[in-house]
TIVOKOL-310427 format. One record per residue (C-alpha): residue number from 0; residue in one letter; x, y, z. Coordinates in steps of 0.5 Angstrom, whole numbers, always signed. Layout:
BEGIN
site num NUM; residu A; xx X; yy Y; zz Z
...
***
This chain:
BEGIN
site num 0; residu M; xx +227; yy -153; zz +287
site num 1; residu L; xx +222; yy -148; zz +289
site num 2; residu S; xx +227; yy -145; zz +294
site num 3; residu F; xx +232; yy -145; zz +289
site num 4; residu A; xx +228; yy -142; zz +283
site num 5; residu L; xx +226; yy -137; zz +288
site num 6; residu N; xx +233; yy -135; zz +290
site num 7; residu I; xx +235; yy -134; zz +283
site num 8; residu F; xx +229; yy -130; zz +282
site num 9; residu L; xx +231; yy -125; zz +288
site num 10; residu W; xx +238; yy -125; zz +285
site num 11; residu Q; xx +236; yy -123; zz +278
site num 12; residu W; xx +231; yy -118; zz +281
site num 13; residu G; xx +237; yy -115; zz +286
site num 14; residu G; xx +242; yy -114; zz +280
site num 15; residu S; xx +236; yy -110; zz +276
site num 16; residu Q; xx +235; yy -106; zz +282
site num 17; residu A; xx +243; yy -105; zz +283
site num 18; residu D; xx +243; yy -103; zz +276
site num 19; residu T; xx +238; yy -98; zz +277
site num 20; residu A; xx +241; yy -95; zz +283
site num 21; residu D; xx +247; yy -94; zz +279
site num 22; residu R; xx +244; yy -91; zz +273
site num 23; residu A; xx +240; yy -86; zz +278
site num 24; residu K; xx +247; yy -84; zz +281
site num 25; residu E; xx +250; yy -83; zz +274
site num 26; residu Q; xx +244; yy -78; zz +273
site num 27; residu L; xx +245; yy -75; zz +279
site num 28; residu S; xx +252; yy -74; zz +278
site num 29; residu S; xx +250; yy -71; zz +271
site num 30; residu T; xx +245; yy -67; zz +274
site num 31; residu Q; xx +250; yy -64; zz +279
site num 32; residu Q; xx +255; yy -62; zz +273
site num 33; residu T; xx +249; yy -59; zz +269
site num 34; residu L; xx +248; yy -55; zz +276
site num 35; residu R; xx +255; yy -53; zz +276
site num 36; residu V; xx +255; yy -50; zz +269
site num 37; residu L; xx +249; yy -47; zz +270
site num 38; residu Q; xx +252; yy -44; zz +277
site num 39; residu S; xx +258; yy -41; zz +273
site num 40; residu K; xx +253; yy -38; zz +268
site num 41; residu A; xx +249; yy -35; zz +273
site num 42; residu D; xx +256; yy -32; zz +276
site num 43; residu L; xx +258; yy -30; zz +269
site num 44; residu M; xx +251; yy -26; zz +268
site num 45; residu K; xx +252; yy -23; zz +275
site num 46; residu A; xx +259; yy -20; zz +273
site num 47; residu M; xx +256; yy -18; zz +266
site num 48; residu L; xx +251; yy -14; zz +271
site num 49; residu G; xx +256; yy -11; zz +275
site num 50; residu V; xx +253; yy -15; zz +281
site num 51; residu G; xx +258; yy -18; zz +286
site num 52; residu G; xx +264; yy -14; zz +284
site num 53; residu S; xx +268; yy -19; zz +280
site num 54; residu T; xx +275; yy -17; zz +278
site num 55; residu E; xx +276; yy -17; zz +270
site num 56; residu A; xx +281; yy -24; zz +271
site num 57; residu E; xx +275; yy -27; zz +275
site num 58; residu R; xx +270; yy -25; zz +269
site num 59; residu E; xx +275; yy -28; zz +264
site num 60; residu E; xx +275; yy -34; zz +268
site num 61; residu L; xx +268; yy -35; zz +268
site num 62; residu I; xx +268; yy -34; zz +260
site num 63; residu R; xx +273; yy -39; zz +259
site num 64; residu S; xx +269; yy -44; zz +264
site num 65; residu V; xx +262; yy -43; zz +260
site num 66; residu G; xx +265; yy -41; zz +253
site num 67; residu G; xx +264; yy -48; zz +250
site num 68; residu E; xx +257; yy -48; zz +249
site num 69; residu E; xx +254; yy -44; zz +243
site num 70; residu D; xx +249; yy -40; zz +246
site num 71; residu M; xx +254; yy -38; zz +251
site num 72; residu Q; xx +259; yy -36; zz +246
site num 73; residu A; xx +253; yy -32; zz +243
site num 74; residu I; xx +251; yy -28; zz +249
site num 75; residu I; xx +259; yy -27; zz +251
site num 76; residu A; xx +260; yy -24; zz +244
site num 77; residu Q; xx +253; yy -20; zz +244
site num 78; residu Y; xx +256; yy -17; zz +251
site num 79; residu Q; xx +263; yy -16; zz +248
site num 80; residu T; xx +259; yy -12; zz +243
site num 81; residu D; xx +255; yy -8; zz +248
site num 82; residu M; xx +261; yy -7; zz +252
site num 83; residu A; xx +264; yy -3; zz +246
site num 84; residu Y; xx +260; yy +3; zz +247
site num 85; residu F; xx +264; yy +4; zz +254
site num 86; residu G; xx +270; yy +9; zz +253
site num 87; residu Q; xx +277; yy +8; zz +255
site num 88; residu E; xx +276; yy +12; zz +261
site num 89; residu V; xx +271; yy +7; zz +264
site num 90; residu A; xx +275; yy +1; zz +268
site num 91; residu P; xx +274; yy -6; zz +265
site num 92; residu Q; xx +271; yy -8; zz +272
site num 93; residu D; xx +266; yy -3; zz +271
site num 94; residu Q; xx +263; yy -5; zz +264
site num 95; residu N; xx +256; yy -8; zz +265
site num 96; residu Y; xx +249; yy -7; zz +265
site num 97; residu P; xx +247; yy -3; zz +271
site num 98; residu K; xx +242; yy +1; zz +267
site num 99; residu L; xx +238; yy -5; zz +263
site num 100; residu P; xx +231; yy -4; zz +263
site num 101; residu E; xx +226; yy -6; zz +268
site num 102; residu F; xx +224; yy -12; zz +265
site num 103; residu L; xx +231; yy -15; zz +264
site num 104; residu V; xx +232; yy -14; zz +271
site num 105; residu S; xx +226; yy -18; zz +273
site num 106; residu S; xx +228; yy -23; zz +268
site num 107; residu I; xx +234; yy -25; zz +271
site num 108; residu R; xx +231; yy -25; zz +278
site num 109; residu S; xx +226; yy -30; zz +275
site num 110; residu N; xx +232; yy -34; zz +272
site num 111; residu N; xx +235; yy -34; zz +279
site num 112; residu E; xx +229; yy -36; zz +283
site num 113; residu I; xx +228; yy -42; zz +278
site num 114; residu L; xx +235; yy -44; zz +279
site num 115; residu A; xx +234; yy -44; zz +286
site num 116; residu K; xx +228; yy -48; zz +285
site num 117; residu A; xx +232; yy -53; zz +281
site num 118; residu R; xx +238; yy -53; zz +286
site num 119; residu Q; xx +232; yy -55; zz +291
site num 120; residu D; xx +229; yy -60; zz +287
site num 121; residu V; xx +236; yy -63; zz +286
site num 122; residu D; xx +237; yy -63; zz +293
site num 123; residu K; xx +231; yy -66; zz +294
site num 124; residu A; xx +232; yy -71; zz +289
site num 125; residu Q; xx +239; yy -73; zz +292
site num 126; residu E; xx +235; yy -74; zz +299
site num 127; residu N; xx +230; yy -78; zz +295
site num 128; residu A; xx +234; yy -81; zz +289
site num 129; residu K; xx +232; yy -88; zz +291
site num 130; residu R; xx +225; yy -87; zz +292
site num 131; residu D; xx +223; yy -81; zz +287
site num 132; residu V; xx +228; yy -82; zz +281
site num 133; residu D; xx +222; yy -80; zz +277
site num 134; residu N; xx +221; yy -73; zz +281
site num 135; residu A; xx +229; yy -72; zz +280
site num 136; residu R; xx +228; yy -73; zz +272
site num 137; residu S; xx +222; yy -68; zz +272
site num 138; residu A; xx +226; yy -63; zz +276
site num 139; residu Q; xx +232; yy -63; zz +272
site num 140; residu K; xx +227; yy -62; zz +266
site num 141; residu V; xx +224; yy -56; zz +269
site num 142; residu A; xx +231; yy -53; zz +270
site num 143; residu E; xx +233; yy -54; zz +263
site num 144; residu D; xx +227; yy -51; zz +261
site num 145; residu A; xx +227; yy -45; zz +265
site num 146; residu A; xx +235; yy -44; zz +263
site num 147; residu E; xx +233; yy -44; zz +256
site num 148; residu K; xx +227; yy -39; zz +257
site num 149; residu A; xx +232; yy -35; zz +261
site num 150; residu A; xx +237; yy -35; zz +255
site num 151; residu N; xx +231; yy -33; zz +250
site num 152; residu D; xx +229; yy -28; zz +255
site num 153; residu L; xx +236; yy -25; zz +256
site num 154; residu A; xx +237; yy -25; zz +248
site num 155; residu D; xx +230; yy -21; zz +247
site num 156; residu A; xx +232; yy -16; zz +253
site num 157; residu Q; xx +239; yy -15; zz +249
site num 158; residu Q; xx +236; yy -13; zz +243
site num 159; residu K; xx +230; yy -9; zz +246
site num 160; residu F; xx +236; yy -5; zz +250
site num 161; residu A; xx +240; yy -4; zz +244
site num 162; residu E; xx +234; yy -1; zz +240
site num 163; residu E; xx +232; yy +3; zz +246
site num 164; residu R; xx +239; yy +6; zz +247
site num 165; residu K; xx +239; yy +8; zz +239
site num 166; residu A; xx +232; yy +11; zz +240
site num 167; residu M; xx +235; yy +15; zz +246
site num 168; residu K; xx +241; yy +17; zz +243
site num 169; residu A; xx +237; yy +20; zz +237
site num 170; residu Q; xx +233; yy +23; zz +242
site num 171; residu T; xx +239; yy +26; zz +246
site num 172; residu E; xx +242; yy +29; zz +239
site num 173; residu A; xx +235; yy +32; zz +237
site num 174; residu T; xx +235; yy +35; zz +244
site num 175; residu A; xx +242; yy +38; zz +244
site num 176; residu D; xx +240; yy +41; zz +237
site num 177; residu K; xx +234; yy +44; zz +240
site num 178; residu L; xx +238; yy +47; zz +246
site num 179; residu T; xx +243; yy +50; zz +241
site num 180; residu K; xx +237; yy +53; zz +238
site num 181; residu K; xx +234; yy +56; zz +244
site num 182; residu S; xx +240; yy +58; zz +247
site num 183; residu R; xx +241; yy +62; zz +240
site num 184; residu E; xx +234; yy +65; zz +241
site num 185; residu L; xx +235; yy +67; zz +248
site num 186; residu L; xx +242; yy +70; zz +247
site num 187; residu A; xx +239; yy +74; zz +241
site num 188; residu A; xx +233; yy +76; zz +246
site num 189; residu T; xx +238; yy +78; zz +251
site num 190; residu D; xx +241; yy +83; zz +246
site num 191; residu A; xx +235; yy +86; zz +244
site num 192; residu A; xx +232; yy +87; zz +251
site num 193; residu K; xx +239; yy +90; zz +253
site num 194; residu V; xx +238; yy +95; zz +247
site num 195; residu A; xx +231; yy +96; zz +249
site num 196; residu E; xx +233; yy +97; zz +256
site num 197; residu D; xx +239; yy +102; zz +254
site num 198; residu E; xx +234; yy +106; zz +250
site num 199; residu F; xx +229; yy +106; zz +256
site num 200; residu N; xx +234; yy +108; zz +261
site num 201; residu K; xx +236; yy +114; zz +256
site num 202; residu K; xx +229; yy +116; zz +255
site num 203; residu V; xx +228; yy +116; zz +263
site num 204; residu A; xx +234; yy +120; zz +264
site num 205; residu Q; xx +232; yy +125; zz +259
site num 206; residu L; xx +225; yy +125; zz +262
site num 207; residu T; xx +227; yy +126; zz +269
site num 208; residu S; xx +232; yy +132; zz +267
site num 209; residu T; xx +226; yy +135; zz +263
site num 210; residu I; xx +221; yy +134; zz +269
site num 211; residu E; xx +226; yy +137; zz +274
site num 212; residu S; xx +228; yy +143; zz +269
site num 213; residu Q; xx +220; yy +144; zz +269
site num 214; residu R; xx +219; yy +143; zz +276
site num 215; residu Q; xx +225; yy +148; zz +277
site num 216; residu E; xx +222; yy +153; zz +272
site num 217; residu L; xx +215; yy +152; zz +275
site num 218; residu N; xx +217; yy +153; zz +282
site num 219; residu R; xx +221; yy +160; zz +279
site num 220; residu L; xx +214; yy +162; zz +276
site num 221; residu R; xx +210; yy +161; zz +282
site num 222; residu S; xx +215; yy +164; zz +286
site num 223; residu D; xx +216; yy +170; zz +281
site num 224; residu R; xx +208; yy +170; zz +281
site num 225; residu F; xx +208; yy +170; zz +289
site num 226; residu E; xx +213; yy +175; zz +290
site num 227; residu S; xx +212; yy +180; zz +285
site num 228; residu F; xx +210; yy +188; zz +285
site num 229; residu Q; xx +202; yy +188; zz +284
site num 230; residu G; xx +201; yy +195; zz +281
site num 231; residu E; xx +204; yy +202; zz +282
site num 232; residu V; xx +201; yy +209; zz +284
site num 233; residu T; xx +199; yy +213; zz +278
site num 234; residu S; xx +197; yy +219; zz +282
site num 235; residu V; xx +197; yy +223; zz +289
site num 236; residu R; xx +192; yy +227; zz +291
site num 237; residu G; xx +190; yy +231; zz +297
site num 238; residu R; xx +194; yy +235; zz +303
site num 239; residu N; xx +200; yy +233; zz +307
site num 240; residu G; xx +204; yy +230; zz +301
site num 241; residu G; xx +198; yy +226; zz +299
site num 242; residu N; xx +192; yy +222; zz +303
site num 243; residu V; xx +189; yy +219; zz +297
site num 244; residu V; xx +193; yy +215; zz +291
site num 245; residu M; xx +190; yy +213; zz +285
site num 246; residu I; xx +193; yy +206; zz +283
site num 247; residu N; xx +193; yy +202; zz +276
site num 248; residu L; xx +189; yy +196; zz +279
site num 249; residu G; xx +181; yy +196; zz +278
site num 250; residu A; xx +175; yy +191; zz +276
site num 251; residu A; xx +179; yy +188; zz +270
site num 252; residu D; xx +184; yy +185; zz +276
site num 253; residu Q; xx +178; yy +183; zz +280
site num 254; residu L; xx +180; yy +188; zz +285
site num 255; residu R; xx +175; yy +190; zz +291
site num 256; residu P; xx +174; yy +195; zz +296
site num 257; residu N; xx +178; yy +195; zz +303
site num 258; residu V; xx +184; yy +191; zz +300
site num 259; residu T; xx +190; yy +194; zz +303
site num 260; residu F; xx +197; yy +195; zz +300
site num 261; residu G; xx +204; yy +197; zz +302
site num 262; residu I; xx +207; yy +203; zz +298
site num 263; residu L; xx +214; yy +201; zz +296
site num 264; residu D; xx +219; yy +205; zz +293
site num 265; residu G; xx +219; yy +205; zz +285
site num 266; residu D; xx +226; yy +203; zz +284
site num 267; residu A; xx +225; yy +197; zz +289
site num 268; residu T; xx +226; yy +190; zz +285
site num 269; residu R; xx +224; yy +185; zz +290
site num 270; residu P; xx +218; yy +187; zz +295
site num 271; residu E; xx +221; yy +183; zz +301
site num 272; residu E; xx +227; yy +187; zz +301
site num 273; residu A; xx +224; yy +194; zz +300
site num 274; residu D; xx +222; yy +199; zz +306
site num 275; residu V; xx +215; yy +200; zz +306
site num 276; residu K; xx +213; yy +208; zz +305
site num 277; residu A; xx +206; yy +208; zz +307
site num 278; residu T; xx +200; yy +203; zz +307
site num 279; residu I; xx +193; yy +204; zz +303
site num 280; residu R; xx +186; yy +202; zz +303
site num 281; residu V; xx +182; yy +201; zz +297
site num 282; residu T; xx +176; yy +205; zz +297
site num 283; residu R; xx +173; yy +206; zz +290
site num 284; residu I; xx +174; yy +202; zz +284
site num 285; residu R; xx +174; yy +207; zz +278
site num 286; residu D; xx +175; yy +203; zz +272
site num 287; residu S; xx +178; yy +197; zz +269
site num 288; residu H; xx +185; yy +198; zz +271
site num 289; residu L; xx +184; yy +204; zz +276
site num 290; residu A; xx +182; yy +205; zz +283
site num 291; residu S; xx +183; yy +210; zz +289
site num 292; residu A; xx +185; yy +209; zz +296
site num 293; residu N; xx +186; yy +212; zz +302
site num 294; residu V; xx +193; yy +213; zz +306
site num 295; residu V; xx +192; yy +209; zz +313
site num 296; residu S; xx +199; yy +210; zz +315
site num 297; residu R; xx +206; yy +213; zz +313
site num 298; residu A; xx +213; yy +212; zz +315
site num 299; residu G; xx +214; yy +220; zz +315
site num 300; residu I; xx +215; yy +226; zz +311
site num 301; residu A; xx +222; yy +223; zz +309
site num 302; residu S; xx +219; yy +218; zz +305
site num 303; residu P; xx +213; yy +222; zz +301
site num 304; residu I; xx +209; yy +218; zz +296
site num 305; residu V; xx +210; yy +219; zz +289
site num 306; residu E; xx +208; yy +217; zz +282
site num 307; residu G; xx +211; yy +211; zz +280
site num 308; residu D; xx +211; yy +208; zz +287
site num 309; residu K; xx +210; yy +200; zz +287
site num 310; residu I; xx +204; yy +197; zz +291
site num 311; residu Y; xx +205; yy +190; zz +294
site num 312; residu S; xx +200; yy +186; zz +299
site num 313; residu P; xx +202; yy +179; zz +301
site num 314; residu F; xx +195; yy +178; zz +302
site num 315; residu W; xx +192; yy +179; zz +296
site num 316; residu A; xx +191; yy +176; zz +289
site num 317; residu P; xx +187; yy +177; zz +283
site num 318; residu G; xx +180; yy +173; zz +283
site num 319; residu R; xx +182; yy +169; zz +289
site num 320; residu R; xx +183; yy +169; zz +296
site num 321; residu V; xx +190; yy +168; zz +298
site num 322; residu K; xx +192; yy +162; zz +302
site num 323; residu I; xx +197; yy +162; zz +308
site num 324; residu A; xx +199; yy +155; zz +312
site num 325; residu L; xx +202; yy +156; zz +319
site num 326; residu L; xx +207; yy +151; zz +322
site num 327; residu G; xx +209; yy +150; zz +329
site num 328; residu D; xx +208; yy +155; zz +335
site num 329; residu I; xx +208; yy +163; zz +333
site num 330; residu D; xx +210; yy +168; zz +339
site num 331; residu I; xx +208; yy +175; zz +336
site num 332; residu D; xx +209; yy +179; zz +343
site num 333; residu G; xx +215; yy +175; zz +346
site num 334; residu D; xx +212; yy +172; zz +352
site num 335; residu G; xx +214; yy +165; zz +351
site num 336; residu E; xx +207; yy +163; zz +349
site num 337; residu P; xx +204; yy +161; zz +342
site num 338; residu D; xx +199; yy +167; zz +339
site num 339; residu N; xx +197; yy +162; zz +333
site num 340; residu E; xx +190; yy +164; zz +334
site num 341; residu A; xx +191; yy +172; zz +334
site num 342; residu V; xx +196; yy +171; zz +328
site num 343; residu K; xx +190; yy +167; zz +324
site num 344; residu A; xx +185; yy +173; zz +326
site num 345; residu Q; xx +190; yy +178; zz +323
site num 346; residu I; xx +191; yy +174; zz +317
site num 347; residu R; xx +183; yy +173; zz +316
site num 348; residu A; xx +182; yy +181; zz +317
site num 349; residu A; xx +188; yy +182; zz +312
site num 350; residu G; xx +183; yy +178; zz +307
site num 351; residu A; xx +187; yy +172; zz +307
site num 352; residu E; xx +185; yy +165; zz +308
site num 353; residu V; xx +188; yy +160; zz +314
site num 354; residu V; xx +189; yy +153; zz +311
site num 355; residu E; xx +190; yy +148; zz +317
site num 356; residu T; xx +195; yy +143; zz +314
site num 357; residu Q; xx +197; yy +136; zz +317
site num 358; residu V; xx +201; yy +130; zz +316
site num 359; residu V; xx +198; yy +123; zz +317
site num 360; residu N; xx +202; yy +117; zz +316
site num 361; residu G; xx +207; yy +121; zz +312
site num 362; residu Q; xx +202; yy +124; zz +307
site num 363; residu V; xx +201; yy +131; zz +307
site num 364; residu K; xx +194; yy +134; zz +307
site num 365; residu N; xx +191; yy +140; zz +305
site num 366; residu L; xx +197; yy +143; zz +302
site num 367; residu D; xx +198; yy +144; zz +295
site num 368; residu N; xx +201; yy +150; zz +290
site num 369; residu S; xx +195; yy +154; zz +291
site num 370; residu V; xx +198; yy +156; zz +298
site num 371; residu R; xx +202; yy +162; zz +298
site num 372; residu F; xx +206; yy +162; zz +304
site num 373; residu L; xx +208; yy +157; zz +309
site num 374; residu V; xx +209; yy +161; zz +315
site num 375; residu E; xx +215; yy +157; zz +320
site num 376; residu G; xx +214; yy +158; zz +327
site num 377; residu T; xx +218; yy +155; zz +333
site num 378; residu R; xx +220; yy +148; zz +331
site num 379; residu T; xx +220; yy +142; zz +336
site num 380; residu E; xx +226; yy +142; zz +340
site num 381; residu L; xx +229; yy +135; zz +341
site num 382; residu G; xx +235; yy +138; zz +346
site num 383; residu D; xx +242; yy +138; zz +344
site num 384; residu V; xx +243; yy +136; zz +336
site num 385; residu N; xx +250; yy +133; zz +337
site num 386; residu A; xx +248; yy +128; zz +342
site num 387; residu D; xx +249; yy +121; zz +341
site num 388; residu L; xx +243; yy +117; zz +337
site num 389; residu A; xx +242; yy +113; zz +343
site num 390; residu D; xx +240; yy +119; zz +347
site num 391; residu V; xx +236; yy +122; zz +341
site num 392; residu Q; xx +232; yy +115; zz +341
site num 393; residu E; xx +231; yy +116; zz +348
site num 394; residu M; xx +227; yy +122; zz +347
site num 395; residu N; xx +219; yy +123; zz +347
site num 396; residu D; xx +217; yy +119; zz +341
site num 397; residu E; xx +211; yy +124; zz +340
site num 398; residu K; xx +216; yy +130; zz +339
site num 399; residu V; xx +220; yy +126; zz +335
site num 400; residu Q; xx +214; yy +124; zz +330
site num 401; residu Q; xx +212; yy +131; zz +331
site num 402; residu L; xx +219; yy +134; zz +328
site num 403; residu E; xx +219; yy +129; zz +323
site num 404; residu N; xx +212; yy +131; zz +320
site num 405; residu E; xx +215; yy +138; zz +320
site num 406; residu G; xx +220; yy +136; zz +316
site num 407; residu I; xx +216; yy +133; zz +311
site num 408; residu L; xx +211; yy +139; zz +311
site num 409; residu I; xx +217; yy +143; zz +309
site num 410; residu A; xx +220; yy +139; zz +304
site num 411; residu A; xx +213; yy +138; zz +301
site num 412; residu A; xx +212; yy +146; zz +301
site num 413; residu Q; xx +219; yy +147; zz +297
site num 414; residu E; xx +217; yy +141; zz +292
site num 415; residu M; xx +210; yy +145; zz +291
site num 416; residu G; xx +213; yy +151; zz +290
site num 417; residu V; xx +210; yy +154; zz +296
site num 418; residu T; xx +214; yy +160; zz +299
site num 419; residu V; xx +217; yy +158; zz +306
site num 420; residu I; xx +217; yy +164; zz +310
site num 421; residu P; xx +219; yy +165; zz +318
site num 422; residu A; xx +214; yy +168; zz +323
site num 423; residu W; xx +218; yy +175; zz +324
site num 424; residu K; xx +217; yy +176; zz +316
site num 425; residu L; xx +209; yy +174; zz +317
site num 426; residu N; xx +209; yy +179; zz +323
site num 427; residu A; xx +213; yy +185; zz +318
site num 428; residu Y; xx +207; yy +184; zz +313
site num 429; residu L; xx +202; yy +184; zz +318
site num 430; residu R; xx +205; yy +191; zz +321
site num 431; residu T; xx +205; yy +194; zz +314
site num 432; residu I; xx +197; yy +194; zz +313
site num 433; residu D; xx +196; yy +196; zz +321
site num 434; residu D; xx +190; yy +200; zz +320
site num 435; residu S; xx +190; yy +203; zz +327
site num 436; residu L; xx +192; yy +210; zz +324
site num 437; residu T; xx +186; yy +210; zz +319
site num 438; residu T; xx +184; yy +217; zz +318
site num 439; residu P; xx +177; yy +219; zz +316
site num 440; residu L; xx +176; yy +223; zz +310
site num 441; residu G; xx +171; yy +227; zz +306
site num 442; residu S; xx +165; yy +230; zz +310
site num 443; residu A; xx +167; yy +227; zz +317
site num 444; residu A; xx +174; yy +230; zz +316
site num 445; residu R; xx +177; yy +234; zz +322
site num 446; residu G; xx +182; yy +239; zz +322
site num 447; residu S; xx +185; yy +236; zz +328
site num 448; residu D; xx +186; yy +230; zz +324
site num 449; residu F; xx +191; yy +233; zz +320
site num 450; residu Q; xx +197; yy +235; zz +325
site num 451; residu P; xx +204; yy +237; zz +322
site num 452; residu E; xx +207; yy +231; zz +320
site num 453; residu T; xx +213; yy +228; zz +323
site num 454; residu N; xx +217; yy +222; zz +322
site num 455; residu T; xx +213; yy +218; zz +327
site num 456; residu F; xx +215; yy +211; zz +323
site num 457; residu Q; xx +219; yy +207; zz +328
site num 458; residu T; xx +220; yy +200; zz +327
site num 459; residu R; xx +217; yy +196; zz +333
site num 460; residu S; xx +222; yy +191; zz +336
site num 461; residu L; xx +221; yy +184; zz +334
site num 462; residu P; xx +221; yy +178; zz +340
site num 463; residu S; xx +227; yy +175; zz +341
site num 464; residu I; xx +224; yy +168; zz +338
site num 465; residu Y; xx +223; yy +172; zz +331
site num 466; residu K; xx +231; yy +174; zz +331
site num 467; residu Q; xx +233; yy +167; zz +332
site num 468; residu Q; xx +229; yy +165; zz +327
site num 469; residu E; xx +232; yy +170; zz +322
site num 470; residu E; xx +239; yy +169; zz +324
site num 471; residu A; xx +238; yy +161; zz +323
site num 472; residu L; xx +235; yy +162; zz +316
site num 473; residu E; xx +241; yy +166; zz +314
site num 474; residu R; xx +246; yy +161; zz +317
site num 475; residu G; xx +242; yy +155; zz +314
site num 476; residu N; xx +243; yy +151; zz +320
site num 477; residu Q; xx +235; yy +149; zz +321
site num 478; residu V; xx +235; yy +142; zz +324
site num 479; residu R; xx +230; yy +138; zz +319
site num 480; residu I; xx +229; yy +130; zz +320
site num 481; residu R; xx +226; yy +127; zz +314
site num 482; residu P; xx +223; yy +120; zz +314
***
C-alpha cells in the first residue's frame, strides 16, 4: 500500500511538472512572438532613420506588420507628419531622420542595446527554461520595460525635434532678413565709395596736372633765371675803343670786385647763342647799380664795345656762389686723359663752387635746384648699343651700374630744373673769361701795352670729344639707362 501510494504521489507530481513545462513552452513561444514584433519595430525605426537602405515597399511592409498596435500607430502617424516637411524632390526612400538631435540617436542606440540584451536573455531562457523559468520571466519584464521606455523617449525626442526645427526655421528667416538688410547697406556703401573714388581720382588728376604745369613753369623760370643776361654796359671809356666800361650792376646787386663777365652784342636774345665781344673784370663798385670794369680781352676792332651791350657770366649770381656739378670724365686738351681736376680749378678760379654729386642705392646725393649747371663729360661706354641683351648682361657689372647712375643723375637734374650742358660748352664759358690778356691800367700802364689792335680773336679748336658730344646732343641720340 505504501508503494502504491508512493506511485500515485509520483504520478501526480510528474503530471504537475509536465503542466509546468508546457506552460513554460507556451510562455517561451509568446516571448519569441513578442521579440519578433519588437524586431519588426526596430527594423521600422531603422527605416525611419535611414539605416539599412530599405526600399519604400519594405518600409510599407514593416508598417503593416506593426501597425496594429496603438503606440506604433501614433509613431507612424507622427513619422508621416514629420516626413511631410520634405518636398517632392526628395525620393520617398530618402525621407528619414538623418539630422535628429544627438540625444535621439543615443536613445535609439540604447534601445538597440536593450533589445540585444533582451534577445540574449531570451536565448539564455531557452537554454535554461527548465531550470530558470523565473529568470526568463524577469528578462521578459525587463525587455518590456525597456521597450516602453524607448517608446516614451522616442516620443519626447520627436516633440523636441519639432520644437527645435521650428526655432531653427524662425532663426533662418531672421538671418535671411539680416542678410538682405546688410546686402542693401553694402550696396549703398559700395555706390558711395565708388562716387568718392571717382571724385578722388578727379582731384588727383587735377592736382597731378597742376603739379606738372607748376613743375614745368618752375623749370622754365629756373632756366630763364640761369640763362639770362645779368646787366648791360652803360658807358665806354678809355683809348683804343675803350678799355674801361661802366655796367649797371653794383652794391644792391651784391656785386664784388674781380667778378668776370663776357660782353655780348646788345641785340642778342640768348646768351648761350651770342658771340662774345670781350671779357671784363670788375674793378670798383661805385653805386647801388653802378660799377666799373677793365677790359681784359676782346675779339678785335671789328666788334667794338658800345653802350647798351649786354653782359653775362655763367659763374656769377647775386648774393651767392654759383654751384656747378660734373658728370663723367672731361678732357679739355684732347690727349684722351680726363682733366677733371684742372676743370675744377678753373671753375673755382672763375668764382664758382664745384659740387661733388653721387648716386647711392638709386638716390641722388648733393644735387638740388641751387646747382646751376650739370656738366656732362664722357659717358661710360658699354660697346655696341645694338648688341643683344645677353651680350650687354655679360659686360662688366661695375660699368653697367655706373651708366645707370649717370642716367639717374641726369634725370634728377632735369626734374629739378638744373641745366645740363656738354663739356665743350663749359670750356667755351671758361675761355670767355680767360685773363691771360689782362692789361694793367693806371700808373702802372706802359705804352707798349697798347699796340695797334688787330683782329686777334681766334676760336681755339676744340678737342674731338667735345665736337662728338655737341653732335650727339643735337641728334638727341645719347644713350641713357634708367633704373
